[in-house]
Residue frames as a rotation matrix with the C-alpha (Angstrom) as fourth column:
GLN 1
-0.863 -0.283 -0.418 142.77
-0.505 0.522 0.688 100.94
0.023 0.805 -0.593 57.44
VAL 2
0.231 0.971 0.060 139.73
-0.918 0.238 -0.319 99.09
-0.323 0.019 0.946 56.15
GLN 3
-0.873 -0.376 0.310 139.59
-0.241 0.886 0.395 95.36
-0.423 0.270 -0.865 55.70
LEU 4
-0.047 0.872 -0.488 137.09
-0.968 -0.161 -0.194 94.09
-0.248 0.463 0.851 53.14
VAL 5
-0.839 -0.155 0.521 135.73
-0.099 0.986 0.134 90.59
-0.534 0.061 -0.843 52.63
GLU 6
-0.333 0.715 -0.615 133.46
-0.938 -0.182 0.296 89.73
0.100 0.675 0.731 49.70
SER 7
-0.798 0.228 0.557 131.03
0.060 0.951 -0.303 86.82
-0.599 -0.208 -0.773 49.63
GLY 8
0.085 0.992 -0.098 128.07
-0.287 -0.070 -0.955 85.62
-0.954 0.109 0.278 47.64
GLY 9
-0.221 -0.244 -0.944 129.67
-0.964 -0.089 0.249 84.73
-0.145 0.966 -0.216 44.39
GLY 10
-0.238 0.120 0.964 128.96
-0.143 0.977 -0.157 81.45
-0.961 -0.175 -0.215 42.62
LEU 11
-0.992 -0.055 0.113 127.67
0.092 0.286 0.954 79.80
-0.085 0.957 -0.279 39.52
VAL 12
-0.166 0.982 -0.088 124.28
-0.033 -0.095 -0.995 80.82
-0.986 -0.162 0.048 38.11
GLN 13
-0.215 0.205 0.955 122.42
0.916 0.380 0.124 80.37
-0.338 0.902 -0.270 34.87
PRO 14
-0.942 -0.046 0.332 121.75
0.210 -0.853 0.478 83.24
0.261 0.520 0.813 32.49
GLY 15
-0.128 0.936 0.327 118.85
-0.058 -0.336 0.940 85.22
0.990 0.102 0.097 33.65
GLY 16
0.330 0.175 -0.928 119.53
0.784 0.496 0.373 84.26
0.526 -0.850 0.027 37.29
SER 17
0.687 -0.001 0.727 120.41
-0.289 -0.918 0.273 86.41
0.667 -0.398 -0.630 40.27
LEU 18
0.033 -0.636 -0.771 123.16
0.848 0.425 -0.315 86.74
0.528 -0.644 0.554 42.87
ARG 19
0.914 0.156 0.373 123.65
-0.072 -0.845 0.530 89.03
0.398 -0.512 -0.761 45.81
LEU 20
-0.007 -0.970 -0.244 127.20
0.613 0.189 -0.767 89.90
0.790 -0.155 0.593 46.71
SER 21
0.960 0.267 -0.083 128.19
0.224 -0.558 0.799 91.22
0.167 -0.785 -0.596 50.02
CYS 22
-0.088 -0.987 0.134 131.26
0.362 -0.157 -0.919 93.06
0.928 -0.032 0.371 51.13
ALA 23
0.849 0.287 -0.444 131.77
0.482 -0.077 0.872 93.21
0.216 -0.955 -0.204 54.91
ALA 24
0.208 -0.757 0.620 134.09
0.018 -0.630 -0.776 95.98
0.978 0.173 -0.117 56.26
SER 25
0.855 -0.002 -0.519 136.02
0.518 0.086 0.851 96.29
0.043 -0.996 0.074 59.41
GLY 26
0.022 -0.993 -0.116 138.90
0.999 0.026 -0.039 98.15
0.042 -0.115 0.992 60.84
SER 27
-0.952 -0.306 0.020 137.83
0.306 -0.952 -0.002 101.75
0.019 0.004 1.000 60.46
ILE 28
-0.367 0.850 -0.378 134.79
-0.130 -0.449 -0.884 104.12
-0.921 -0.275 0.276 60.24
TYR 29
-0.556 0.171 0.813 132.95
0.719 0.590 0.367 102.45
-0.417 0.789 -0.451 57.35
SER 30
0.438 0.899 0.014 130.31
0.790 -0.378 -0.483 105.09
-0.428 0.223 -0.876 56.92
THR 31
0.360 -0.396 -0.845 132.93
-0.234 -0.915 0.329 107.73
-0.903 0.079 -0.422 55.90
TYR 32
-0.655 -0.725 0.214 134.01
-0.037 0.313 0.949 105.69
-0.755 0.614 -0.232 52.84
ASN 33
0.230 0.555 -0.800 132.80
-0.955 -0.031 -0.296 105.68
-0.189 0.832 0.522 49.29
MET 34
-0.200 -0.203 0.959 132.24
-0.246 0.958 0.151 102.11
-0.948 -0.205 -0.242 48.23
GLY 35
0.148 0.245 -0.958 132.35
-0.976 -0.123 -0.182 100.39
-0.162 0.962 0.221 44.90
TRP 36
0.408 -0.066 0.910 132.16
0.073 0.997 0.040 97.07
-0.910 0.051 0.412 43.10
TYR 37
-0.002 -0.570 -0.822 134.59
-0.964 -0.219 0.154 96.32
-0.267 0.792 -0.549 40.33
ARG 38
0.733 0.153 0.663 134.98
-0.059 0.985 -0.163 93.27
-0.678 0.080 0.731 38.23
GLN 39
-0.174 -0.811 -0.559 137.74
-0.909 -0.086 0.408 91.73
-0.378 0.579 -0.722 36.12
ALA 40
0.903 0.396 0.165 137.15
-0.266 0.819 -0.509 89.05
-0.337 0.416 0.845 33.53
PRO 41
0.242 -0.825 0.512 140.01
0.479 0.560 0.676 86.92
-0.844 0.081 0.530 32.16
GLY 42
-0.334 -0.483 0.809 142.07
0.941 -0.118 0.318 88.90
-0.058 0.868 0.494 29.67
LYS 43
0.347 0.531 0.773 140.22
0.528 -0.792 0.306 92.21
0.775 0.302 -0.555 30.50
GLN 44
-0.707 -0.539 0.458 140.96
0.051 -0.685 -0.726 95.16
0.705 -0.490 0.512 32.56
ARG 45
-0.584 0.523 -0.620 139.23
0.779 0.148 -0.609 95.79
-0.226 -0.839 -0.494 35.92
GLU 46
-0.636 0.396 0.662 136.21
0.161 -0.771 0.617 97.91
0.754 0.499 0.427 35.48
LEU 47
-0.904 0.384 0.186 133.85
-0.331 -0.357 -0.874 99.74
-0.270 -0.852 0.450 37.67
VAL 48
-0.681 0.731 -0.050 130.48
0.612 0.605 0.509 98.09
0.402 0.316 -0.859 37.99
ALA 49
0.464 0.854 0.235 128.75
0.437 -0.452 0.778 100.23
0.771 -0.258 -0.583 40.59
ALA 50
-0.708 -0.695 -0.124 129.56
0.472 -0.336 -0.815 102.73
0.525 -0.635 0.566 43.23
ILE 51
0.566 0.824 -0.029 127.84
0.569 -0.365 0.737 104.33
0.597 -0.434 -0.675 46.22
THR 52
-0.321 -0.678 0.661 129.09
-0.101 -0.670 -0.735 107.37
0.942 -0.303 0.147 48.12
ARG 53
-0.874 -0.023 -0.485 128.92
0.474 0.179 -0.862 107.86
0.106 -0.984 -0.146 51.85
GLY 54
-0.757 0.629 -0.176 125.89
-0.504 -0.734 -0.455 109.98
-0.415 -0.255 0.873 51.12
GLY 55
-0.203 0.650 0.732 124.15
0.113 0.759 -0.642 107.24
-0.973 -0.047 -0.227 49.31
SER 56
0.431 0.242 -0.869 124.42
-0.774 -0.396 -0.494 108.49
-0.464 0.886 0.017 45.75
THR 57
0.149 -0.284 0.947 124.96
0.233 0.941 0.246 105.66
-0.961 0.184 0.207 43.24
ASN 58
0.255 -0.049 -0.966 126.25
-0.915 -0.334 -0.225 105.23
-0.312 0.941 -0.130 39.76
TYR 59
0.432 0.030 0.901 126.54
0.023 0.999 -0.044 102.22
-0.902 0.040 0.431 37.44
ALA 60
-0.780 -0.619 -0.089 128.28
-0.150 0.047 0.988 101.06
-0.607 0.784 -0.130 34.41
ASP 61
-0.232 0.697 -0.678 126.04
-0.964 -0.257 0.065 101.21
-0.129 0.669 0.732 31.36
SER 62
-0.573 -0.080 -0.816 126.36
-0.438 0.871 0.222 97.52
0.693 0.485 -0.534 30.91
VAL 63
-0.788 0.216 -0.576 124.70
0.537 0.699 -0.472 96.74
0.300 -0.682 -0.667 34.25
LYS 64
-0.881 0.473 -0.001 122.28
-0.419 -0.782 -0.462 99.62
-0.219 -0.406 0.887 34.66
GLY 65
-0.013 0.981 -0.191 118.80
-0.951 0.047 0.304 98.48
0.308 0.186 0.933 35.32
ARG 66
0.410 0.136 -0.902 120.00
-0.084 0.990 0.111 94.97
0.908 0.031 0.418 36.33
PHE 67
-0.259 -0.667 -0.698 122.37
0.738 0.330 -0.589 95.63
0.623 -0.668 0.407 39.20
THR 68
0.672 0.459 0.581 121.74
-0.050 -0.755 0.654 97.54
0.739 -0.469 -0.484 42.45
ILE 69
-0.480 -0.830 -0.285 124.34
0.420 0.068 -0.905 98.68
0.770 -0.554 0.316 44.85
SER 70
0.666 0.608 0.433 123.34
-0.105 -0.498 0.861 99.47
0.739 -0.618 -0.268 48.43
ARG 71
-0.526 -0.849 -0.055 124.91
0.019 0.053 -0.998 99.90
0.850 -0.526 -0.012 51.81
ASP 72
0.751 0.612 -0.247 123.88
0.247 0.087 0.965 99.11
0.612 -0.786 -0.086 55.34
ASN 73
0.007 -0.797 0.605 126.17
-0.410 -0.554 -0.725 101.27
0.912 -0.243 -0.330 57.54
ALA 74
0.443 0.223 0.868 124.90
-0.896 0.125 0.426 99.70
-0.014 -0.967 0.256 60.75
LYS 75
0.922 -0.094 0.376 126.07
0.072 0.995 0.072 96.30
-0.381 -0.039 0.924 59.44
ARG 76
0.132 -0.918 -0.375 129.18
-0.552 -0.382 0.741 97.83
-0.823 0.109 -0.557 57.88
THR 77
-0.344 -0.087 0.935 128.27
0.469 0.846 0.251 96.05
-0.813 0.525 -0.250 54.62
VAL 78
-0.267 0.289 -0.919 127.80
-0.804 -0.593 0.047 96.96
-0.531 0.752 0.391 51.02
TYR 79
-0.011 0.380 0.925 125.75
0.204 0.906 -0.370 94.81
-0.979 0.184 -0.088 48.65
LEU 80
-0.674 0.001 -0.739 125.49
-0.697 -0.330 0.636 94.25
-0.243 0.944 0.223 44.96
GLN 81
0.078 0.771 0.632 122.20
-0.041 0.636 -0.771 92.71
-0.996 0.034 0.082 43.91
MET 82
-0.754 -0.420 -0.505 122.69
-0.557 0.003 0.830 91.26
-0.348 0.907 -0.236 40.41
ASN 83
0.121 0.888 0.444 119.67
-0.084 0.454 -0.887 90.31
-0.989 0.070 0.130 38.38
SER 84
0.925 0.365 -0.104 119.12
-0.138 0.070 -0.988 89.16
-0.353 0.928 0.115 34.88
LEU 85
0.156 -0.987 0.029 122.66
-0.374 -0.032 0.927 87.93
-0.914 -0.155 -0.374 34.80
LYS 86
0.893 0.043 -0.448 124.43
-0.450 0.083 -0.889 87.46
-0.001 0.996 0.093 31.47
PRO 87
0.751 -0.660 0.016 127.38
0.660 0.751 -0.012 85.36
-0.004 0.019 1.000 30.54
GLU 88
0.171 -0.714 0.679 129.33
0.422 -0.569 -0.705 88.54
0.890 0.407 0.204 29.99
ASP 89
0.658 0.099 0.746 128.89
-0.562 -0.595 0.575 89.35
0.501 -0.797 -0.336 33.62
THR 90
0.870 -0.354 -0.343 131.26
0.466 0.818 0.336 86.50
0.162 -0.453 0.877 34.46
ALA 91
0.180 -0.818 0.547 134.23
-0.181 -0.574 -0.799 87.91
0.967 0.045 -0.252 36.38
VAL 92
-0.306 -0.251 -0.918 135.91
0.909 0.209 -0.360 88.19
0.283 -0.945 0.164 39.69
TYR 93
0.446 0.566 0.693 134.09
0.300 -0.825 0.479 90.87
0.843 -0.006 -0.538 41.54
TYR 94
-0.495 -0.749 -0.440 136.05
0.765 -0.134 -0.630 93.14
0.413 -0.648 0.640 43.98
CYS 95
0.725 0.647 -0.236 134.86
0.666 -0.571 0.480 95.46
0.176 -0.505 -0.845 46.65
LYS 96
-0.364 -0.886 0.288 136.60
0.712 -0.464 -0.527 98.73
0.600 0.014 0.800 47.11
ALA 97
0.648 0.427 -0.631 136.49
0.736 -0.564 0.374 101.25
-0.196 -0.706 -0.680 49.89
SER 98
-0.175 -0.679 0.713 137.83
0.777 -0.539 -0.324 104.80
0.604 0.497 0.622 49.24
ARG 99
0.863 0.288 -0.416 138.60
0.468 -0.765 0.442 107.79
-0.191 -0.576 -0.795 51.29
ASN 100
0.532 -0.765 -0.362 142.20
-0.647 -0.644 0.409 108.98
-0.546 0.016 -0.837 51.58
SER 101
-0.718 -0.689 -0.104 143.35
-0.629 0.577 0.521 105.65
-0.299 0.440 -0.847 50.16
ASP 102
0.207 0.724 -0.658 141.82
-0.866 0.448 0.221 102.73
0.455 0.524 0.720 48.30
TYR 103
-0.552 -0.307 0.775 141.28
-0.655 0.735 -0.175 99.44
-0.516 -0.604 -0.607 49.96
TRP 104
-0.137 0.424 -0.895 140.35
-0.836 0.434 0.334 96.27
0.530 0.795 0.295 48.05
GLY 105
0.468 0.351 0.811 138.80
-0.664 0.745 0.061 92.99
-0.583 -0.567 0.582 49.03
GLN 106
-0.407 -0.756 0.512 140.09
-0.341 0.646 0.683 89.68
-0.847 0.103 -0.521 47.86
GLY 107
-0.558 0.307 -0.771 137.44
-0.822 -0.078 0.565 89.17
0.114 0.948 0.296 45.24
THR 108
-0.289 0.538 0.791 134.59
-0.221 0.767 -0.602 86.67
-0.931 -0.349 -0.103 44.67
GLN 109
-0.981 -0.192 0.007 134.04
-0.051 0.298 0.953 84.65
-0.185 0.935 -0.302 41.53
VAL 110
0.038 0.999 -0.036 130.79
-0.398 -0.018 -0.917 85.07
-0.917 0.049 0.396 39.64
THR 111
-0.942 -0.327 0.070 130.16
-0.094 0.462 0.882 82.67
-0.321 0.824 -0.466 36.81
VAL 112
0.072 0.989 -0.129 127.11
-0.561 -0.066 -0.825 82.92
-0.824 0.132 0.550 34.60
SER 113
-0.750 -0.378 -0.543 126.74
-0.660 0.479 0.578 79.86
0.041 0.792 -0.609 32.45
SER 114
0.374 0.926 -0.052 124.26
-0.927 0.372 -0.040 77.32
-0.018 0.063 0.998 31.33
């Protein structure tokens, strides 16, 4: 089993930046595909960005060019660098680890508002 803890959320102004972190423990982190999802009030949870154990990435169209997912296997941590934030990016952001099963973090709130 993998335990995931997100951090780095907060309140930022439109156009600002945040860096989310997801720290993993409990298993062999490097064998997992990792992803960031978000869920805004009244909306379904959606994939924001994903990175495979081999380092391949993909992004939702809405964040492409603004967000960057990365992983540091030595630190057992995955990151989401969020730049040029927009109000519509406001959501709870969740980290997910996947291999045989899916494991979710508790979420971290990101609020983009002036």
